[in-house]
N, CA, C and O atoms as a GROMACS GRO file, in nm:
protein
  600
    1MET      N    1 -29.452   3.767   1.444
    1MET     CA    2 -29.441   3.898   1.507
    1MET      C    3 -29.312   3.896   1.589
    1MET      O    4 -29.300   3.816   1.682
    2ASP      N    5 -29.218   3.984   1.556
    2ASP     CA    6 -29.093   3.987   1.632
    2ASP      C    7 -29.113   4.058   1.765
    2ASP      O    8 -29.219   4.115   1.791
    3HIS      N    9 -29.010   4.054   1.849
    3HIS     CA   10 -29.022   4.108   1.985
    3HIS      C   11 -29.059   4.257   1.985
    3HIS      O   12 -29.146   4.298   2.061
    4ALA      N   13 -28.995   4.337   1.901
    4ALA     CA   14 -29.023   4.481   1.896
    4ALA      C   15 -29.168   4.506   1.854
    4ALA      O   16 -29.235   4.594   1.909
    5ALA      N   17 -29.216   4.430   1.756
    5ALA     CA   18 -29.354   4.447   1.711
    5ALA      C   19 -29.451   4.408   1.821
    5ALA      O   20 -29.553   4.475   1.841
    6LYS      N   21 -29.421   4.299   1.895
    6LYS     CA   22 -29.507   4.257   2.006
    6LYS      C   23 -29.512   4.364   2.114
    6LYS      O   24 -29.619   4.398   2.164
    7ALA      N   25 -29.395   4.418   2.149
    7ALA     CA   26 -29.389   4.521   2.253
    7ALA      C   27 -29.469   4.644   2.213
    7ALA      O   28 -29.542   4.700   2.294
    8SER      N   29 -29.456   4.684   2.088
    8SER     CA   30 -29.530   4.799   2.039
    8SER      C   31 -29.680   4.772   2.041
    8SER      O   32 -29.759   4.858   2.080
    9PHE      N   33 -29.720   4.652   1.998
    9PHE     CA   34 -29.860   4.614   1.996
    9PHE      C   35 -29.918   4.615   2.137
    9PHE      O   36 -30.026   4.670   2.160
   10VAL      N   37 -29.846   4.555   2.231
   10VAL     CA   38 -29.894   4.550   2.370
   10VAL      C   39 -29.907   4.691   2.426
   10VAL      O   40 -30.009   4.723   2.488
   11ASP      N   41 -29.807   4.776   2.404
   11ASP     CA   42 -29.813   4.914   2.454
   11ASP      C   43 -29.933   4.990   2.397
   11ASP      O   44 -29.999   5.065   2.468
   12SER      N   45 -29.959   4.970   2.269
   12SER     CA   46 -30.067   5.046   2.205
   12SER      C   47 -30.205   4.999   2.248
   12SER      O   48 -30.303   5.072   2.232
   13HIS      N   49 -30.216   4.878   2.303
   13HIS     CA   50 -30.345   4.824   2.343
   13HIS      C   51 -30.363   4.814   2.495
   13HIS      O   52 -30.467   4.769   2.543
   14LYS      N   53 -30.263   4.855   2.569
   14LYS     CA   54 -30.263   4.840   2.714
   14LYS      C   55 -30.383   4.905   2.782
   14LYS      O   56 -30.443   4.846   2.872
   15HIS      N   57 -30.416   5.023   2.739
   15HIS     CA   58 -30.517   5.101   2.810
   15HIS      C   59 -30.654   5.098   2.743
   15HIS      O   60 -30.744   5.171   2.783
   16SER      N   61 -30.670   5.014   2.641
   16SER     CA   62 -30.797   5.013   2.569
   16SER      C   63 -30.903   4.928   2.639
   16SER      O   64 -31.020   4.933   2.601
   17ARG      N   65 -30.866   4.850   2.740
   17ARG     CA   66 -30.959   4.766   2.815
   17ARG      C   67 -30.927   4.776   2.963
   17ARG      O   68 -30.815   4.809   3.002
   18SER      N   69 -31.027   4.746   3.045
   18SER     CA   70 -31.004   4.751   3.190
   18SER      C   71 -30.927   4.628   3.238
   18SER      O   72 -30.867   4.632   3.346
   19ARG      N   73 -30.927   4.522   3.160
   19ARG     CA   74 -30.850   4.402   3.194
   19ARG      C   75 -30.802   4.340   3.064
   19ARG      O   76 -30.855   4.367   2.957
   20PRO      N   77 -30.701   4.256   3.076
   20PRO     CA   78 -30.652   4.189   2.954
   20PRO      C   79 -30.759   4.100   2.892
   20PRO      O   80 -30.849   4.052   2.962
   21ILE      N   81 -30.749   4.078   2.765
   21ILE     CA   82 -30.837   3.983   2.696
   21ILE      C   83 -30.804   3.844   2.752
   21ILE      O   84 -30.688   3.805   2.760
   22ARG      N   85 -30.909   3.772   2.788
   22ARG     CA   86 -30.891   3.637   2.843
   22ARG      C   87 -30.929   3.535   2.737
   22ARG      O   88 -31.040   3.538   2.683
   23VAL      N   89 -30.836   3.444   2.707
   23VAL     CA   90 -30.855   3.347   2.599
   23VAL      C   91 -30.837   3.205   2.653
   23VAL      O   92 -30.738   3.175   2.720
   24LEU      N   93 -30.934   3.120   2.625
   24LEU     CA   94 -30.924   2.978   2.656
   24LEU      C   95 -30.883   2.907   2.528
   24LEU      O   96 -30.953   2.914   2.427
   25VAL      N   97 -30.770   2.838   2.532
   25VAL     CA   98 -30.723   2.758   2.418
   25VAL      C   99 -30.747   2.612   2.454
   25VAL      O  100 -30.699   2.563   2.557
   26ALA      N  101 -30.821   2.542   2.368
   26ALA     CA  102 -30.862   2.405   2.401
   26ALA      C  103 -30.841   2.311   2.284
   26ALA      O  104 -30.847   2.350   2.167
   27LYS      N  105 -30.816   2.186   2.318
   27LYS     CA  106 -30.800   2.077   2.221
   27LYS      C  107 -30.914   1.977   2.242
   27LYS      O  108 -30.902   1.886   2.324
   28PRO      N  109 -31.024   1.994   2.168
   28PRO     CA  110 -31.136   1.902   2.187
   28PRO      C  111 -31.114   1.768   2.119
   28PRO      O  112 -31.041   1.757   2.020
   29GLY      N  113 -31.176   1.667   2.173
   29GLY     CA  114 -31.174   1.536   2.109
   29GLY      C  115 -31.048   1.457   2.136
   29GLY      O  116 -30.977   1.480   2.234
   30LEU      N  117 -31.021   1.364   2.046
   30LEU     CA  118 -30.913   1.268   2.067
   30LEU      C  119 -30.782   1.308   2.003
   30LEU      O  120 -30.684   1.234   2.010
   31ASP      N  121 -30.777   1.424   1.943
   31ASP     CA  122 -30.655   1.473   1.880
   31ASP      C  123 -30.544   1.482   1.984
   31ASP      O  124 -30.563   1.541   2.091
   32GLY      N  125 -30.430   1.426   1.954
   32GLY     CA  126 -30.319   1.424   2.049
   32GLY      C  127 -30.203   1.514   2.013
   32GLY      O  128 -30.097   1.505   2.075
   33HIS      N  129 -30.220   1.601   1.915
   33HIS     CA  130 -30.112   1.689   1.871
   33HIS      C  131 -30.142   1.831   1.916
   33HIS      O  132 -30.240   1.891   1.870
   34ASP      N  133 -30.061   1.887   2.006
   34ASP     CA  134 -30.093   2.020   2.059
   34ASP      C  135 -29.985   2.125   2.038
   34ASP      O  136 -29.990   2.232   2.100
   35ARG      N  137 -29.888   2.097   1.955
   35ARG     CA  138 -29.779   2.193   1.936
   35ARG      C  139 -29.831   2.328   1.883
   35ARG      O  140 -29.792   2.433   1.934
   36GLY      N  141 -29.918   2.324   1.782
   36GLY     CA  142 -29.972   2.447   1.726
   36GLY      C  143 -30.051   2.527   1.829
   36GLY      O  144 -30.039   2.649   1.836
   37ALA      N  145 -30.132   2.457   1.908
   37ALA     CA  146 -30.211   2.525   2.012
   37ALA      C  147 -30.120   2.594   2.112
   37ALA      O  148 -30.149   2.704   2.158
   38LYS      N  149 -30.010   2.529   2.147
   38LYS     CA  150 -29.915   2.589   2.242
   38LYS      C  151 -29.842   2.708   2.181
   38LYS      O  152 -29.816   2.806   2.251
   39VAL      N  153 -29.810   2.701   2.053
   39VAL     CA  154 -29.747   2.815   1.985
   39VAL      C  155 -29.842   2.934   1.985
   39VAL      O  156 -29.802   3.047   2.015
   40VAL      N  157 -29.968   2.911   1.951
   40VAL     CA  158 -30.067   3.018   1.949
   40VAL      C  159 -30.089   3.073   2.090
   40VAL      O  160 -30.095   3.194   2.109
   41ALA      N  161 -30.100   2.986   2.189
   41ALA     CA  162 -30.119   3.031   2.327
   41ALA      C  163 -30.003   3.120   2.371
   41ALA      O  164 -30.025   3.222   2.438
   42THR      N  165 -29.883   3.083   2.336
   42THR     CA  166 -29.767   3.165   2.372
   42THR      C  167 -29.771   3.300   2.303
   42THR      O  168 -29.740   3.402   2.366
   43ALA      N  169 -29.808   3.302   2.176
   43ALA     CA  170 -29.816   3.430   2.103
   43ALA      C  171 -29.922   3.521   2.163
   43ALA      O  172 -29.901   3.642   2.173
   44LEU      N  173 -30.035   3.465   2.203
   44LEU     CA  174 -30.141   3.545   2.265
   44LEU      C  175 -30.093   3.600   2.399
   44LEU      O  176 -30.118   3.716   2.432
   45ARG      N  177 -30.027   3.517   2.476
   45ARG     CA  178 -29.972   3.561   2.605
   45ARG      C  179 -29.869   3.672   2.585
   45ARG      O  180 -29.870   3.773   2.656
   46ASP      N  181 -29.781   3.653   2.487
   46ASP     CA  182 -29.678   3.754   2.459
   46ASP      C  183 -29.738   3.886   2.413
   46ASP      O  184 -29.675   3.991   2.426
   47ALA      N  185 -29.860   3.882   2.360
   47ALA     CA  186 -29.929   4.003   2.316
   47ALA      C  187 -30.008   4.068   2.429
   47ALA      O  188 -30.079   4.166   2.408
   48GLY      N  189 -29.995   4.013   2.550
   48GLY     CA  190 -30.059   4.075   2.667
   48GLY      C  191 -30.192   4.014   2.706
   48GLY      O  192 -30.259   4.066   2.796
   49MET      N  193 -30.232   3.907   2.641
   49MET     CA  194 -30.359   3.843   2.676
   49MET      C  195 -30.336   3.742   2.787
   49MET      O  196 -30.226   3.688   2.802
   50GLU      N  197 -30.440   3.716   2.865
   50GLU     CA  198 -30.436   3.609   2.964
   50GLU      C  199 -30.484   3.482   2.896
   50GLU      O  200 -30.593   3.480   2.838
   51VAL      N  201 -30.404   3.378   2.902
   51VAL     CA  202 -30.435   3.255   2.830
   51VAL      C  203 -30.450   3.139   2.927
   51VAL      O  204 -30.367   3.118   3.016
   52ILE      N  205 -30.557   3.067   2.909
   52ILE     CA  206 -30.582   2.945   2.986
   52ILE      C  207 -30.576   2.832   2.884
   52ILE      O  208 -30.655   2.829   2.790
   53TYR      N  209 -30.484   2.738   2.903
   53TYR     CA  210 -30.473   2.624   2.812
   53TYR      C  211 -30.527   2.501   2.884
   53TYR      O  212 -30.480   2.466   2.992
   54THR      N  213 -30.626   2.437   2.823
   54THR     CA  214 -30.694   2.327   2.890
   54THR      C  215 -30.623   2.192   2.876
   54THR      O  216 -30.650   2.100   2.952
   55GLY      N  217 -30.534   2.182   2.780
   55GLY     CA  218 -30.468   2.054   2.756
   55GLY      C  219 -30.544   1.969   2.656
   55GLY      O  220 -30.643   2.013   2.597
   56LEU      N  221 -30.496   1.848   2.638
   56LEU     CA  222 -30.551   1.757   2.537
   56LEU      C  223 -30.679   1.688   2.583
   56LEU      O  224 -30.710   1.683   2.702
   57HIS      N  225 -30.752   1.635   2.487
   57HIS     CA  226 -30.864   1.544   2.506
   57HIS      C  227 -30.979   1.604   2.588
   57HIS      O  228 -31.032   1.539   2.678
   58GLN      N  229 -31.016   1.726   2.556
   58GLN     CA  230 -31.124   1.793   2.627
   58GLN      C  231 -31.257   1.766   2.558
   58GLN      O  232 -31.265   1.766   2.435
   59THR      N  233 -31.361   1.745   2.636
   59THR     CA  234 -31.496   1.731   2.580
   59THR      C  235 -31.553   1.872   2.561
   59THR      O  236 -31.506   1.966   2.625
   60PRO      N  237 -31.653   1.887   2.475
   60PRO     CA  238 -31.718   2.017   2.463
   60PRO      C  239 -31.771   2.069   2.597
   60PRO      O  240 -31.765   2.189   2.625
   61GLU      N  241 -31.822   1.977   2.679
   61GLU     CA  242 -31.873   2.017   2.811
   61GLU      C  243 -31.762   2.073   2.900
   61GLU      O  244 -31.781   2.172   2.969
   62MET      N  245 -31.646   2.008   2.897
   62MET     CA  246 -31.533   2.055   2.977
   62MET      C  247 -31.487   2.194   2.928
   62MET      O  248 -31.453   2.280   3.009
   63ILE      N  249 -31.487   2.213   2.799
   63ILE     CA  250 -31.444   2.341   2.741
   63ILE      C  251 -31.541   2.452   2.779
   63ILE      O  252 -31.500   2.559   2.823
   64ALA      N  253 -31.670   2.426   2.762
   64ALA     CA  254 -31.770   2.529   2.796
   64ALA      C  255 -31.768   2.560   2.946
   64ALA      O  256 -31.777   2.676   2.985
   65ASP      N  257 -31.756   2.458   3.028
   65ASP     CA  258 -31.748   2.481   3.173
   65ASP      C  259 -31.626   2.566   3.209
   65ASP      O  260 -31.636   2.660   3.288
   66ALA      N  261 -31.512   2.534   3.150
   66ALA     CA  262 -31.390   2.611   3.177
   66ALA      C  263 -31.406   2.756   3.129
   66ALA      O  264 -31.360   2.848   3.195
   67ALA      N  265 -31.470   2.775   3.016
   67ALA     CA  266 -31.491   2.910   2.963
   67ALA      C  267 -31.573   2.994   3.060
   67ALA      O  268 -31.544   3.112   3.081
   68VAL      N  269 -31.675   2.934   3.117
   68VAL     CA  270 -31.760   3.005   3.214
   68VAL      C  271 -31.683   3.029   3.343
   68VAL      O  272 -31.682   3.141   3.396
   69GLN      N  273 -31.618   2.926   3.395
   69GLN     CA  274 -31.545   2.938   3.522
   69GLN      C  275 -31.432   3.040   3.513
   69GLN      O  276 -31.406   3.112   3.609
   70GLU      N  277 -31.365   3.045   3.400
   70GLU     CA  278 -31.252   3.136   3.382
   70GLU      C  279 -31.294   3.274   3.331
   70GLU      O  280 -31.210   3.363   3.316
   71ASP      N  281 -31.424   3.291   3.304
   71ASP     CA  282 -31.479   3.419   3.256
   71ASP      C  283 -31.400   3.471   3.135
   71ASP      O  284 -31.354   3.585   3.134
   72VAL      N  285 -31.385   3.385   3.034
   72VAL     CA  286 -31.306   3.423   2.917
   72VAL      C  287 -31.387   3.504   2.817
   72VAL      O  288 -31.510   3.498   2.815
   73ASP      N  289 -31.316   3.578   2.736
   73ASP     CA  290 -31.375   3.655   2.628
   73ASP      C  291 -31.377   3.575   2.499
   73ASP      O  292 -31.464   3.592   2.414
   74VAL      N  293 -31.278   3.486   2.486
   74VAL     CA  294 -31.254   3.413   2.362
   74VAL      C  295 -31.230   3.265   2.393
   74VAL      O  296 -31.161   3.231   2.489
   75VAL      N  297 -31.287   3.179   2.309
   75VAL     CA  298 -31.253   3.037   2.310
   75VAL      C  299 -31.189   3.005   2.176
   75VAL      O  300 -31.248   3.029   2.071
   76GLY      N  301 -31.067   2.952   2.182
   76GLY     CA  302 -30.997   2.910   2.062
   76GLY      C  303 -30.984   2.759   2.063
   76GLY      O  304 -30.923   2.702   2.155
   77LEU      N  305 -31.039   2.694   1.962
   77LEU     CA  306 -31.033   2.549   1.952
   77LEU      C  307 -30.931   2.511   1.847
   77LEU      O  308 -30.929   2.568   1.738
   78SER      N  309 -30.847   2.416   1.879
   78SER     CA  310 -30.749   2.362   1.786
   78SER      C  311 -30.788   2.219   1.754
   78SER      O  312 -30.791   2.133   1.842
   79ILE      N  313 -30.819   2.195   1.625
   79ILE     CA  314 -30.870   2.064   1.586
   79ILE      C  315 -30.797   2.014   1.462
   79ILE      O  316 -30.792   2.081   1.360
   80LEU      N  317 -30.741   1.896   1.475
   80LEU     CA  318 -30.676   1.831   1.362
   80LEU      C  319 -30.737   1.694   1.333
   80LEU      O  320 -30.699   1.628   1.236
   81SER      N  321 -30.831   1.652   1.415
   81SER     CA  322 -30.882   1.515   1.411
   81SER      C  323 -30.989   1.489   1.306
   81SER      O  324 -31.019   1.374   1.276
   82GLY      N  325 -31.048   1.594   1.251
   82GLY     CA  326 -31.157   1.575   1.156
   82GLY      C  327 -31.294   1.573   1.220
   82GLY      O  328 -31.394   1.554   1.151
   83ALA      N  329 -31.301   1.592   1.350
   83ALA     CA  330 -31.430   1.589   1.421
   83ALA      C  331 -31.489   1.729   1.440
   83ALA      O  332 -31.576   1.748   1.526
   84HIS      N  333 -31.443   1.824   1.362
   84HIS     CA  334 -31.484   1.964   1.380
   84HIS      C  335 -31.634   1.988   1.360
   84HIS      O  336 -31.692   2.073   1.427
   85LEU      N  337 -31.698   1.914   1.270
   85LEU     CA  338 -31.840   1.936   1.244
   85LEU      C  339 -31.928   1.888   1.360
   85LEU      O  340 -32.045   1.927   1.368
   86THR      N  341 -31.874   1.807   1.448
   86THR     CA  342 -31.946   1.762   1.566
   86THR      C  343 -31.908   1.845   1.688
   86THR      O  344 -31.994   1.892   1.762
   87LEU      N  345 -31.778   1.862   1.710
   87LEU     CA  346 -31.729   1.925   1.832
   87LEU      C  347 -31.752   2.077   1.837
   87LEU      O  348 -31.795   2.129   1.940
   88VAL      N  349 -31.725   2.145   1.729
   88VAL     CA  350 -31.736   2.292   1.730
   88VAL      C  351 -31.879   2.339   1.754
   88VAL      O  352 -31.901   2.422   1.842
   89PRO      N  353 -31.978   2.288   1.679
   89PRO     CA  354 -32.116   2.332   1.707
   89PRO      C  355 -32.161   2.299   1.849
   89PRO      O  356 -32.240   2.373   1.908
   90ARG      N  357 -32.112   2.188   1.904
   90ARG     CA  358 -32.150   2.152   2.041
   90ARG      C  359 -32.092   2.251   2.142
   90ARG      O  360 -32.160   2.288   2.238
   91VAL      N  361 -31.968   2.294   2.122
   91VAL     CA  362 -31.911   2.395   2.211
   91VAL      C  363 -31.993   2.523   2.203
   91VAL      O  364 -32.026   2.582   2.306
   92ARG      N  365 -32.027   2.567   2.081
   92ARG     CA  366 -32.108   2.689   2.065
   92ARG      C  367 -32.242   2.673   2.134
   92ARG      O  368 -32.287   2.763   2.205
   93GLU      N  369 -32.307   2.560   2.115
   93GLU     CA  370 -32.437   2.533   2.177
   93GLU      C  371 -32.428   2.542   2.330
   93GLU      O  372 -32.514   2.604   2.394
   94LEU      N  373 -32.327   2.482   2.387
   94LEU     CA  374 -32.311   2.484   2.532
   94LEU      C  375 -32.281   2.623   2.585
   94LEU      O  376 -32.331   2.661   2.691
   95LEU      N  377 -32.202   2.700   2.512
   95LEU     CA  378 -32.176   2.839   2.553
   95LEU      C  379 -32.306   2.918   2.555
   95LEU      O  380 -32.331   2.995   2.647
   96GLU      N  381 -32.388   2.898   2.453
   96GLU     CA  382 -32.519   2.966   2.448
   96GLU      C  383 -32.605   2.925   2.567
   96GLU      O  384 -32.664   3.010   2.634
   97GLU      N  385 -32.612   2.794   2.594
   97GLU     CA  386 -32.693   2.744   2.705
   97GLU      C  387 -32.648   2.800   2.839
   97GLU      O  388 -32.730   2.821   2.928
   98LYS      N  389 -32.519   2.826   2.854
   98LYS     CA  390 -32.463   2.876   2.979
   98LYS      C  391 -32.466   3.029   2.987
   98LYS      O  392 -32.408   3.088   3.078
   99GLY      N  393 -32.532   3.093   2.891
   99GLY     CA  394 -32.542   3.238   2.892
   99GLY      C  395 -32.418   3.310   2.843
   99GLY      O  396 -32.401   3.429   2.869
  100ARG      N  397 -32.330   3.239   2.773
  100ARG     CA  398 -32.205   3.297   2.724
  100ARG      C  399 -32.199   3.297   2.571
  100ARG      O  400 -32.094   3.273   2.512
  101GLY      N  401 -32.312   3.325   2.510
  101GLY     CA  402 -32.319   3.333   2.365
  101GLY      C  403 -32.239   3.448   2.307
  101GLY      O  404 -32.213   3.452   2.187
  102ASP      N  405 -32.198   3.542   2.394
  102ASP     CA  406 -32.119   3.656   2.349
  102ASP      C  407 -31.970   3.624   2.339
  102ASP      O  408 -31.890   3.709   2.299
  103THR      N  409 -31.931   3.502   2.374
  103THR     CA  410 -31.792   3.461   2.369
  103THR      C  411 -31.748   3.441   2.224
  103THR      O  412 -31.814   3.370   2.148
  104LEU      N  413 -31.638   3.504   2.186
  104LEU     CA  414 -31.583   3.486   2.052
  104LEU      C  415 -31.533   3.343   2.039
  104LEU      O  416 -31.459   3.295   2.125
  105LEU      N  417 -31.571   3.276   1.931
  105LEU     CA  418 -31.527   3.140   1.905
  105LEU      C  419 -31.444   3.138   1.777
  105LEU      O  420 -31.492   3.172   1.669
  106VAL      N  421 -31.318   3.099   1.792
  106VAL     CA  422 -31.229   3.087   1.677
  106VAL      C  423 -31.176   2.944   1.674
  106VAL      O  424 -31.167   2.876   1.776
  107VAL      N  425 -31.142   2.900   1.553
  107VAL     CA  426 -31.097   2.762   1.535
  107VAL      C  427 -30.971   2.762   1.450
  107VAL      O  428 -30.962   2.833   1.350
  108GLY      N  429 -30.875   2.681   1.491
  108GLY     CA  430 -30.755   2.662   1.412
  108GLY      C  431 -30.733   2.515   1.386
  108GLY      O  432 -30.775   2.430   1.464
  109GLY      N  433 -30.665   2.486   1.276
  109GLY     CA  434 -30.635   2.348   1.246
  109GLY      C  435 -30.660   2.317   1.101
  109GLY      O  436 -30.664   2.406   1.016
  110ILE      N  437 -30.676   2.191   1.074
  110ILE     CA  438 -30.699   2.146   0.937
  110ILE      C  439 -30.848   2.128   0.917
  110ILE      O  440 -30.908   2.029   0.959
  111ILE      N  441 -30.908   2.227   0.851
  111ILE     CA  442 -31.051   2.227   0.825
  111ILE      C  443 -31.070   2.231   0.673
  111ILE      O  444 -31.025   2.326   0.609
  112PRO      N  445 -31.134   2.131   0.616
  112PRO     CA  446 -31.159   2.134   0.471
  112PRO      C  447 -31.239   2.258   0.432
  112PRO      O  448 -31.331   2.299   0.503
  113GLN      N  449 -31.205   2.316   0.320
  113GLN     CA  450 -31.272   2.438   0.272
  113GLN      C  451 -31.424   2.418   0.266
  113GLN      O  452 -31.500   2.510   0.297
  114ALA      N  453 -31.467   2.299   0.228
  114ALA     CA  454 -31.610   2.271   0.215
  114ALA      C  455 -31.684   2.282   0.349
  114ALA      O  456 -31.805   2.302   0.351
  115ASP      N  457 -31.612   2.270   0.461
  115ASP     CA  458 -31.674   2.276   0.593
  115ASP      C  459 -31.671   2.416   0.656
  115ASP      O  460 -31.740   2.441   0.755
  116CYS      N  461 -31.594   2.505   0.599
  116CYS     CA  462 -31.576   2.638   0.660
  116CYS      C  463 -31.706   2.716   0.670
  116CYS      O  464 -31.737   2.771   0.776
  117GLN      N  465 -31.783   2.722   0.561
  117GLN     CA  466 -31.908   2.799   0.564
  117GLN      C  467 -32.003   2.742   0.669
  117GLN      O  468 -32.068   2.818   0.742
  118HIS      N  469 -32.013   2.611   0.677
  118HIS     CA  470 -32.100   2.548   0.776
  118HIS      C  471 -32.059   2.588   0.918
  118HIS      O  472 -32.145   2.619   1.001
  119LEU      N  473 -31.929   2.588   0.947
  119LEU     CA  474 -31.882   2.624   1.081
  119LEU      C  475 -31.908   2.772   1.110
  119LEU      O  476 -31.943   2.808   1.222
  120GLU      N  477 -31.892   2.857   1.010
  120GLU     CA  478 -31.922   2.999   1.029
  120GLU      C  479 -32.070   3.019   1.058
  120GLU      O  480 -32.107   3.102   1.141
  121GLU      N  481 -32.155   2.942   0.990
  121GLU     CA  482 -32.299   2.948   1.016
  121GLU      C  483 -32.332   2.898   1.157
  121GLU      O  484 -32.435   2.936   1.213
  122GLN      N  485 -32.246   2.815   1.212
  122GLN     CA  486 -32.264   2.761   1.346
  122GLN      C  487 -32.205   2.853   1.454
  122GLN      O  488 -32.205   2.816   1.572
  123GLY      N  489 -32.155   2.970   1.416
  123GLY     CA  490 -32.108   3.066   1.515
  123GLY      C  491 -31.958   3.081   1.528
  123GLY      O  492 -31.911   3.147   1.621
  124VAL      N  493 -31.881   3.021   1.437
  124VAL     CA  494 -31.736   3.041   1.441
  124VAL      C  495 -31.706   3.176   1.375
  124VAL      O  496 -31.746   3.202   1.262
  125ALA      N  497 -31.635   3.261   1.449
  125ALA     CA  498 -31.605   3.395   1.397
  125ALA      C  499 -31.494   3.393   1.293
  125ALA      O  500 -31.497   3.471   1.198
  126LYS      N  501 -31.398   3.304   1.310
  126LYS     CA  502 -31.284   3.299   1.218
  126LYS      C  503 -31.220   3.161   1.224
  126LYS      O  504 -31.209   3.101   1.331
  127LEU      N  505 -31.179   3.113   1.108
  127LEU     CA  506 -31.106   2.987   1.097
  127LEU      C  507 -30.964   3.018   1.054
  127LEU      O  508 -30.942   3.093   0.958
  128PHE      N  509 -30.868   2.962   1.124
  128PHE     CA  510 -30.727   2.983   1.094
  128PHE      C  511 -30.666   2.849   1.052
  128PHE      O  512 -30.666   2.753   1.129
  129GLY      N  513 -30.616   2.845   0.931
  129GLY     CA  514 -30.558   2.721   0.879
  129GLY      C  515 -30.412   2.707   0.915
  129GLY      O  516 -30.353   2.796   0.976
  130PRO      N  517 -30.354   2.594   0.877
  130PRO     CA  518 -30.212   2.570   0.904
  130PRO      C  519 -30.126   2.681   0.842
  130PRO      O  520 -30.152   2.726   0.730
  131GLY      N  521 -30.026   2.724   0.914
  131GLY     CA  522 -29.934   2.826   0.864
  131GLY      C  523 -29.979   2.968   0.884
  131GLY      O  524 -29.909   3.061   0.844
  132THR      N  525 -30.095   2.989   0.945
  132THR     CA  526 -30.140   3.125   0.972
  132THR      C  527 -30.040   3.194   1.064
  132THR      O  528 -30.006   3.138   1.169
  133PRO      N  529 -29.993   3.313   1.028
  133PRO     CA  530 -29.901   3.383   1.119
  133PRO      C  531 -29.972   3.415   1.252
  133PRO      O  532 -30.088   3.456   1.254
  134THR      N  533 -29.901   3.395   1.361
  134THR     CA  534 -29.962   3.420   1.492
  134THR      C  535 -30.005   3.565   1.507
  134THR      O  536 -30.103   3.594   1.576
  135GLY      N  537 -29.933   3.657   1.443
  135GLY     CA  538 -29.972   3.798   1.448
  135GLY      C  539 -30.110   3.823   1.391
  135GLY      O  540 -30.181   3.913   1.437
  136GLU      N  541 -30.150   3.744   1.292
  136GLU     CA  542 -30.283   3.757   1.233
  136GLU      C  543 -30.390   3.716   1.334
  136GLU      O  544 -30.496   3.778   1.341
  137ILE      N  545 -30.362   3.612   1.411
  137ILE     CA  546 -30.456   3.566   1.514
  137ILE      C  547 -30.467   3.671   1.625
  137ILE      O  548 -30.577   3.705   1.669
  138VAL      N  549 -30.353   3.720   1.670
  138VAL     CA  550 -30.351   3.825   1.773
  138VAL      C  551 -30.429   3.947   1.726
  138VAL      O  552 -30.511   4.001   1.801
  139SER      N  553 -30.405   3.990   1.605
  139SER     CA  554 -30.472   4.107   1.550
  139SER      C  555 -30.623   4.087   1.541
  139SER      O  556 -30.699   4.177   1.575
  140PHE      N  557 -30.666   3.971   1.495
  140PHE     CA  558 -30.809   3.944   1.483
  140PHE      C  559 -30.878   3.953   1.619
  140PHE      O  560 -30.981   4.018   1.633
  141ILE      N  561 -30.821   3.887   1.718
  141ILE     CA  562 -30.881   3.887   1.852
  141ILE      C  563 -30.878   4.027   1.913
  141ILE      O  564 -30.977   4.070   1.973
  142SER      N  565 -30.768   4.097   1.898
  142SER     CA  566 -30.756   4.232   1.955
  142SER      C  567 -30.855   4.328   1.891
  142SER      O  568 -30.917   4.408   1.960
  143THR      N  569 -30.870   4.320   1.760
  143THR     CA  570 -30.965   4.407   1.690
  143THR      C  571 -31.107   4.377   1.735
  143THR      O  572 -31.186   4.469   1.757
  144TRP      N  573 -31.140   4.249   1.748
  144TRP     CA  574 -31.272   4.212   1.797
  144TRP      C  575 -31.296   4.271   1.936
  144TRP      O  576 -31.402   4.328   1.962
  145ALA      N  577 -31.198   4.258   2.025
  145ALA     CA  578 -31.214   4.306   2.161
  145ALA      C  579 -31.228   4.459   2.165
  145ALA      O  580 -31.307   4.512   2.243
  146GLU      N  581 -31.153   4.528   2.082
  146GLU     CA  582 -31.164   4.675   2.076
  146GLU      C  583 -31.303   4.715   2.028
  146GLU      O  584 -31.364   4.806   2.085
  147ASN      N  585 -31.353   4.651   1.926
  147ASN     CA  586 -31.486   4.683   1.873
  147ASN      C  587 -31.595   4.649   1.973
  147ASN      O  588 -31.697   4.717   1.979
  148ARG      N  589 -31.574   4.546   2.048
  148ARG     CA  590 -31.671   4.503   2.149
  148ARG      C  591 -31.680   4.603   2.265
  148ARG      O  592 -31.787   4.623   2.322
  149SER      N  593 -31.568   4.664   2.298
  149SER     CA  594 -31.567   4.755   2.413
  149SER      C  595 -31.614   4.895   2.379
  149SER      O  596 -31.623   4.980   2.468
  150LYS      N  597 -31.643   4.921   2.252
  150LYS     CA  598 -31.690   5.055   2.212
  150LYS      C  599 -31.835   5.073   2.239
  150LYS      O  600 -31.891   5.179   2.212
   0.00000   0.00000   0.00000
């Protein structure tokens, strides 16, 4: 999404909510590569969202606690380690336990196609693979938030 497109997008969505969409971007587990998560976080921020980046090596408990404390609308998990079938359902479970089952959960990273349906059944709203344009992620979250506020 180029600068003009971002500016237009932000202007068109400015008044559709009482506050900006709040997104927690987290790196669960032992994965030490966070460049993609930072690129996505920047794109979300540039689109007018408030972004909280938790940093590397977060446990599901740390992520769920931060989501509650920061009162986020969306949790975005970036996983490249292969531990997605353990970590993602645990984050969803903890959000439910904390009364935040309404939080949108999205996942980005390298997820084998065979695991996608299972993760969706576990409450993941959308999976974004490598090379997904950031505008697609922004659009998905924004559309969800607009539909939620109706």
